[in-house]
C-alpha positions in Angstrom: 0.1 0.1 -0.1 1.3 3.3 -0.9 1.9 5.7 2.2 -0.3 8.4 0.9 -3.2 6.0 1.0 -2.4 4.8 4.5 -2.4 8.4 5.6 -5.7 9.0 4.2 -7.1 5.9 6.3 -5.1 7.3 9.4 -6.8 10.9 9.1 -10.3 9.0 8.8 -9.5 7.0 11.8 -8.7 10.4 13.7 -12.0 11.8 12.5 -13.8 8.3 13.6 -15.2 7.8 10.1 -13.4 4.6 9.0 -15.8 1.6 8.0 -15.0 -1.9 9.3 -13.0 -2.8 6.2 -10.7 0.2 6.5 -10.1 -0.5 10.3 -9.1 -4.1 9.4 -6.6 -2.6 6.8 -4.9 -0.4 9.3 -4.9 -3.3 11.8 -3.1 -5.4 9.1 -0.6 -2.6 7.9 0.4 -1.6 11.5 2.1 -4.8 12.2 4.8 -3.6 9.7 7.3 -1.4 11.6 7.1 1.4 8.8 3.4 1.8 9.0 3.3 1.4 12.7 5.7 4.3 12.9 3.4 6.2 10.6 0.4 5.7 12.6 2.0 6.6 15.9 3.1 9.9 14.5 -0.1 11.1 13.4 -1.8 9.9 16.4 0.6 11.5 18.7 0.6 14.7 16.9 -3.2 14.8 16.9 -3.3 14.2 20.7 -0.8 16.8 21.3 -2.9 19.4 19.2 -6.0 18.3 20.9 -4.6 18.4 24.3 -2.9 21.9 23.7 -6.3 23.4 22.2 -8.4 22.4 25.3 -6.2 23.3 28.2 -3.1 25.3 26.8 -4.1 28.4 28.8 -3.6 26.9 32.3 -0.2 26.4 33.9 -0.8 22.5 34.6 -1.4 22.1 30.9 1.7 23.5 29.8 3.8 21.3 32.3 1.7 18.2 31.3 2.4 18.9 27.6 5.9 19.5 28.0 6.1 16.1 29.9 4.1 14.2 27.3 6.4 15.4 24.5 9.5 14.6 26.4 8.0 11.0 26.9 7.2 10.5 23.4 10.8 11.8 22.3 12.4 8.8 24.1 10.1 6.5 21.9 10.7 8.3 18.6 14.4 8.0 18.8 14.6 4.0 19.4 13.6 3.5 15.6 14.5 4.7 12.3 11.8 6.4 10.3 11.7 6.9 6.7 8.1 7.6 5.9 7.8 11.1 7.7 8.2 13.0 4.5 4.9 11.7 3.6 3.4 12.6 6.9 5.1 16.1 6.5 3.2 16.5 3.2 -0.3 16.0 5.0 -1.9 18.9 6.0 -2.3 18.2 9.6 1.3 17.9 10.1 2.4 20.8 8.2 2.0 23.4 10.6 2.2 21.4 13.9 4.9 18.8 13.6 7.2 21.3 15.7 7.3 20.5 19.3 9.5 22.4 21.8 11.3 21.9 24.7 12.0 25.2 27.0 14.8 25.6 28.9 13.3 28.0 31.3 9.8 28.7 32.6 7.9 31.1 30.3 4.6 32.9 31.0 1.6 31.8 29.1 2.3 33.2 25.5 0.5 36.6 25.0 -1.4 36.7 21.8 -0.6 40.0 20.4 -0.4 40.5 16.7 3.2 40.4 15.2 4.4 43.7 13.6 5.0 43.0 9.8 6.2 45.9 7.8 6.8 45.2 4.0 7.6 41.3 4.4 9.8 40.5 1.6 11.0 37.2 2.9 10.2 34.2 0.5 11.0 30.5 0.9 13.7 29.2 -1.2 13.6 27.7 -4.7 15.8 25.9 -7.1 18.3 28.3 -8.4 22.2 28.3 -8.9 25.0 30.0 -10.7 27.2 27.8 -13.0 30.8 29.0 -13.5 32.3 27.5 -16.7 35.8 26.6 -17.1 36.4 29.9 -19.2 35.2 31.9 -16.4 31.7 32.9 -17.8 28.6 32.6 -15.8 25.2 30.9 -16.4 22.2 31.6 -14.2 20.1 28.6 -13.5 16.7 28.8 -12.0 13.4 27.1 -11.8 11.4 27.5 -15.2 14.5 28.1 -17.3 16.7 25.7 -19.3 20.3 25.6 -20.4 21.9 23.0 -22.8 25.3 22.4 -24.6 26.7 19.2 -26.1 27.8 17.8 -22.5 25.3 19.7 -20.3 21.6 19.5 -19.6 19.7 21.7 -17.0 15.9 22.1 -16.9 16.5 24.7 -14.1 16.1 22.4 -11.3 19.0 19.9 -12.0 22.0 19.9 -14.1 23.2 16.7 -15.8 26.5 16.1 -17.5 26.9 13.6 -20.2 28.2 10.2 -18.8 31.6 10.3 -20.6 35.1 9.4 -19.2 38.5 9.7 -20.9 40.4 6.6 -21.6 43.6 8.5 -21.3 44.6 11.3 -19.0 44.1 14.6 -20.7 46.7 17.1 -20.7 44.5 19.6 -18.9 41.2 19.1 -16.9 38.5 21.5 -17.3 36.4 22.3 -14.0 33.1 23.9 -13.3 31.6 25.4 -10.3 28.1 25.3 -9.1 27.0 28.1 -6.5 23.8 27.7 -4.5 22.8 31.1 -3.0 20.9 31.7 0.2 17.4 30.8 -0.5 18.2 28.2 -2.9 18.7 24.5 -3.7 19.8 22.3 -6.5 20.6 18.8 -7.7 23.3 17.8 -10.0 24.5 14.4 -12.0 28.2 14.5 -12.6 29.7 13.0 -15.7 30.6 9.6 -13.8 26.8 9.3 -13.0 27.2 10.3 -9.3 24.2 12.3 -7.9 24.5 15.5 -5.7 22.1 17.4 -3.9 23.2 20.8 -2.8 21.6 22.7 0.2 21.3 26.6 0.6 24.6 28.7 0.5 26.9 26.1 -1.0 29.7 25.6 -3.6 31.2 22.6 -5.3 33.9 22.6 -8.0 34.3 19.5 -10.1 35.8 18.3 -13.4 33.3 18.2 -16.7 34.9 14.6 -17.3 36.8 12.0 -15.3 39.5 9.9 -16.4 38.6 6.2 -16.4 40.5 4.2 -13.7 41.7 7.5 -12.0 40.6 8.7 -8.8 37.5 10.8 -9.2 37.8 14.2 -7.3 35.4 16.9 -6.6 35.7 19.8 -4.1 33.0 21.0 -1.7 34.3 24.5 -1.0 31.4 25.2 1.5 28.1 24.5 2.5 26.1 21.2 2.5 25.8 18.4 0.0 24.5 14.8 -0.2 26.3 12.3 -2.5 25.0 9.0 -4.0 28.5 8.0 -5.7 28.5 6.0 -8.6 30.2 2.7 -7.8 34.1 2.2 -8.2 33.2 -1.2 -10.0 31.9 1.1 -12.9 34.9 3.0 -13.2 37.6 0.2 -13.5 38.0 0.5 -9.6 38.4 4.3 -9.5 37.7 5.6 -6.2 35.8 8.9 -5.2 37.0 11.7 -3.1 35.3 14.8 -1.8 38.0 17.6 -0.8 37.3 20.3 1.7 39.9 22.7 3.0 39.7 21.1 6.1 39.1 17.3 5.4 39.3 14.7 2.8 36.7 12.0 2.4 37.7 8.9 0.3 34.9 6.4 -0.8 34.3 3.4 -3.1 30.8 3.8 -3.9 28.2 5.0 -1.3 25.8 7.6 0.0 26.9 10.2 2.6 26.3 13.9 3.6 28.9 16.5 4.4 28.0 19.8 6.1 30.6 22.4 6.2 29.3 25.9 6.3 31.7 28.7 6.4 30.2 30.3 9.7 30.5 27.1 11.6 33.7 25.7 13.3 32.8 22.0 12.7 32.6 20.0 9.5 30.0 17.0 9.9 30.2 13.9 7.7 27.4 11.5 7.9 27.5 8.0 6.4 24.2 6.4 5.0 25.4 3.6 3.1 28.6 1.8 2.1 32.0 3.0 3.4 34.1 6.2 3.8 37.3 7.2 5.4 37.7 10.8 6.9 41.0 12.6 7.2 41.7 16.0 8.6 43.8 18.3 6.3 46.5 20.6 7.7 49.4 22.6 6.3 52.9 21.6 7.1 55.9 23.3 5.6 53.6 25.0 3.2 52.5 21.6 2.1 49.0 20.2 2.5 48.9 17.0 4.3 46.1 14.8 5.9 46.4 12.9 9.1 45.6 9.3 9.9 42.1 8.3 8.3 39.1 7.4 10.3 36.8 5.0 8.7 33.0 5.3 9.2 30.1 2.7 9.1 26.5 3.5 8.2 24.7 5.5 10.8 27.9 7.1 12.0 28.9 10.9 12.0 32.4 12.5 11.9 32.6 15.7 13.8 35.6 17.5 12.7 36.9 20.6 14.6 38.3 22.9 12.0 40.6 24.6 14.6 42.0 21.7 16.6 41.6 18.9 13.6 40.4 16.7 16.0 37.7 14.2 14.8 34.9 12.8 17.1 32.8 10.0 15.8 29.1 9.3 16.9 25.9 7.3 16.1 23.3 9.6 14.7 19.8 9.5 13.3 20.6 9.3 9.5 17.0 10.6 8.5 17.4 13.8 10.6 20.8 14.5 9.3 19.8 14.1 5.5 16.0 14.8 5.4 16.7 18.4 4.1 17.0 17.2 0.6 13.5 15.7 0.7 12.0 19.2 1.5 11.8 18.9 5.4 13.7 20.8 8.1 14.1 18.3 11.0 15.4 19.6 14.5 16.4 17.2 17.2 17.1 19.1 20.4 18.1 22.2 18.5 18.2 25.9 20.2 16.3 28.5 18.6 19.4 30.0 17.5 20.6 27.0 15.6 17.1 26.7 14.0 17.0 30.3 12.9 20.6 29.9 11.4 19.2 27.0 9.3 16.1 29.0 8.4 18.0 31.9 7.6 19.8 30.1 4.8 16.7 29.0 3.1 14.4 32.1 3.5 17.7 34.4 3.0 16.8 36.5 6.0 18.6 38.1 8.9 17.6 37.4 12.4 17.8 39.5 15.6 17.2 38.4 19.4 16.2 41.0 21.3 16.7 38.9 24.3 19.8 36.4 24.4 17.9 34.1 26.6 15.7 33.4 23.7 18.5 31.7 21.8 18.3 28.7 24.3 14.9 27.3 23.7 15.2 23.8 22.7 13.2 22.3 19.6 12.5 18.8 18.5 10.5 18.2 15.4 10.1 19.0 11.8 8.9 21.6 9.3 8.1 21.6 5.7 10.4 23.8 3.6 7.4 25.1 1.5 5.9 26.9 4.6 5.9 30.5 4.7 8.3 32.2 7.6 5.2 33.9 9.0 3.6 30.6 9.7 6.6 29.2 11.2 7.0 32.0 13.5 3.4 31.8 14.6 4.0 28.1 15.5 7.0 29.1 17.7 5.1 31.8 19.4 2.1 29.6 20.0 4.2 27.4 22.2 5.6 30.3 24.3 9.1 30.0 23.2 8.9 33.9 21.9 6.5 36.5 23.2 6.3 38.1 19.7 8.1 38.8 16.4 8.4 41.5 13.9 9.3 41.3 10.1 10.7 44.3 8.6 11.4 43.7 5.1 14.0 40.9 5.0 14.6 40.9 8.7 13.3 39.0 11.7 13.2 40.4 15.3 12.3 38.0 18.0 11.3 39.1 21.5 
């Protein structure tokens, strides 16, 4: 059964409108872990909404709600969940999937209207700038197209012809793809490797690879998800992703790298296969790497750019990579961390009038197609902020 159909049955269940046959269907499918998980997400969310709407204005209700969410949080982290993208697409979760953990006791939120002056903040979209080997630039955007004998772009993706050189060429031509704030893009390299690029990212890569030779690309900054074409398809040639702070070597796998310019850590998360991570440093004016650290699926390498130390930890793969599926996932993130992520997608500035607001903790998910005003209203409704203002392309949180 398609998840979308199962979601419709769950919504009817919440509204007490299932017939006996539909109830039997639900009972049959929830015996499978993935459908059981999907069912629980909807039921738990509906409970929270109903509970909150009925009693949120009392101090006891707020305490009970937070305790309930904390209890459910421990259950949610026990199993992987890959069907949440369907739940996020359903209307009942689009605006309420976000749950909040507060570090401090806030008063019941004051429902005063926000101040909005000439709101120019818009959600992100597919767009990028392609810099060719000769230095010329091409603007790629949703609704436009660009074609050459080796490049094909529909404004949402860019695909390079699957060609390789049988002999090492005298010179290698490189292209650079830059994703601005408020943008995202997908690409397929000449070897068939697929890359998803998040907002404010830049990658440099060869327009063709030499058969049997190591395939190298450079993630200059930002976040990218790689689905690498196996080395068995390229005469054993491995694949490397270079960053100024580290080198990731793979044989054919899926992984995510987050390396933003304004962050002091680089995060490499392995989804499938095997990779090795090595910090890079300069010694005697020469770029060198330290001992390689191998990752297994479900592990994340956290590289401190300043100290060059690498910490390995088990993480929830879904939460680390779901951004490419149109969802923001926040697991115990502070309001400051959350707004940093949102500011890249909405290309906006954020100002905290009270530094204590930065420490409110969040756990939940939001659709990337939501309006920023709706997201802020959700945050306000849970009491994390008293109010907010929007001035042109700037948000002020109070």
